Structures are given as C-alpha cells and as structure tokens.
N, C-alpha and C positions, 0 to 999 in steps of 0.2 A: 683287196689293196690293203698292205697295212700301212700306217699310219701313225706317225708319232709326234704329240704335240706339249711342249716343255712350256711351263709357267713359274710363277713363283720369283722373279726376279724382280730388281729396283735397285735404289739406291741406299745403301746404310753405311754408319758410320763404322769405320775401323775398331774392332772388336766386339762388330754386334753381330746377329746371326741371320740365316735365311733358310727358307725350305724350298728347295725345287723339287717341282714335280715333273714325272714322263709318263701322260698318261698314253698305253698304246689302244691302238681299234683293228680290228682287221683278221686276227690272230689271237693264240691262246697265249697269254704275257707266260703262265705256267710251264710253258715249254722251251723257252729263251731264255739267253744270258742278255744284261743289257750293261754296257758300258756309257760313261759319261764321259765327255769329253768337255773343253774347253779351248778356247782363241779366244788369245790377249792380241791388241791392236800392235801391227806388227810381228807379230809372231805366226811360228807355225801350229796348229791344233795339237793339243795332249792330250791324252789319256788321262783321264784322274780317278776314277775308280771305278770295279764293276761288283755284278752280282749275279753269282751262277745263278741257273735254274733249280737246284738242289738250297740255294738261298746262302751261298757261301761268297763274303764280300773279297775284295780285292785290292788293294791300293797300288797305282799304277805310281804317282804324282807323289815324291818322298815331300814335298812343301806344304801337302795337305792332310799327310799323319799325324792323328791323335788329335784334329781338326775338324775333318769331315768324317759323316757316316753314310754309310748307302741304306735301301731298306726297299723291299716290296712287299705290296698286299694284291696278289693274285687276285682277290677278289675284286679287287676297284680297278684289277689290268692297270698298275699304277707303280713307277718306281722313282723313290725319293730321294734326293742327295740335300743331307741336313750339313750345314755348316756354318759353324763356330768360331771365333775370335776371328773373324776377318781383318783382312790386312789390306791394303793398297793393292800391295801384286796379285790378289785374288780378281778383279776386272779384269772381266771379260765374255764372252758369249758361251752361255756354258751349252750345248747340244745331249739328247742322246741319243742312241745310235746298238741296233739290234740287226744279224744277221738271220736272213729266211732267206730257206733256200739257194743258200750261195750267192744271194743279194746284200749288197748294206743298206739299211733304211736308216735314216737321219729325219731328226724332228728339225725345223726352223729356227731352234735356239732360244735364249732369253739373255736377256741383258742384265748381269751383273756387276754391279758399281759402287769401291767400295772407298769412299771419301769422306774426309768432314767440312 
C-alpha cells in the first residue's frame, strides 16, 4: 500500500523560509510525478508545484513563482518543497499527491502558518 507522509510545516514569520518533505513508501518514487497542493481555511485545495519522474518541475500557482522550488531525491524516496519569502497568504495545509495505477494517493498534510 503506497503511503505519503509530509513533514516540515510550522509557524514562520513573513519573509521566512521552510522546507517541506514528502516521504513516500510502498513503491519506487523514481517512477512517479509528485504534486504539492495546499488548502487554506475556507478555500479550495489548489495545486502548487509538481516534479516529474524526469526531474522536471512545473509551477501551477502564480503566487509562488520565483519563491518556491521543488526537488526530489529518489534515493531517499523524498520530494521537497522549498519555500522562501513566505507571505501570510501562504498559510495553509500542504499536501503531496501521486497517482499510482490510476488511483490518487495523498499524505495527511502539514500545517504552514505565516504570521508575525
């Protein structure tokens, strides 16, 4: 059974940085694209960035362009979301997701709060 576990969230001041991790198990990460999503209170879940199995990143959310990066270390079965110059509007629960044999697998999420 594939599993995804996010970590690295927390409270950070505006302008600060965080690195989120998405550790996967139960399958070989190198074979899959992984997408980071986020959901702010009262808002729909939105895609933030993804990284393909060929290590190619893509940014969905214009608001994070130039501030967030994504990376994968297949040997560690982990995908990272590096977040810089954080803003209060980045406050959300962050999730990672992949699709395996036609089914979506999500982690439990990690809370990021940007506040002074």
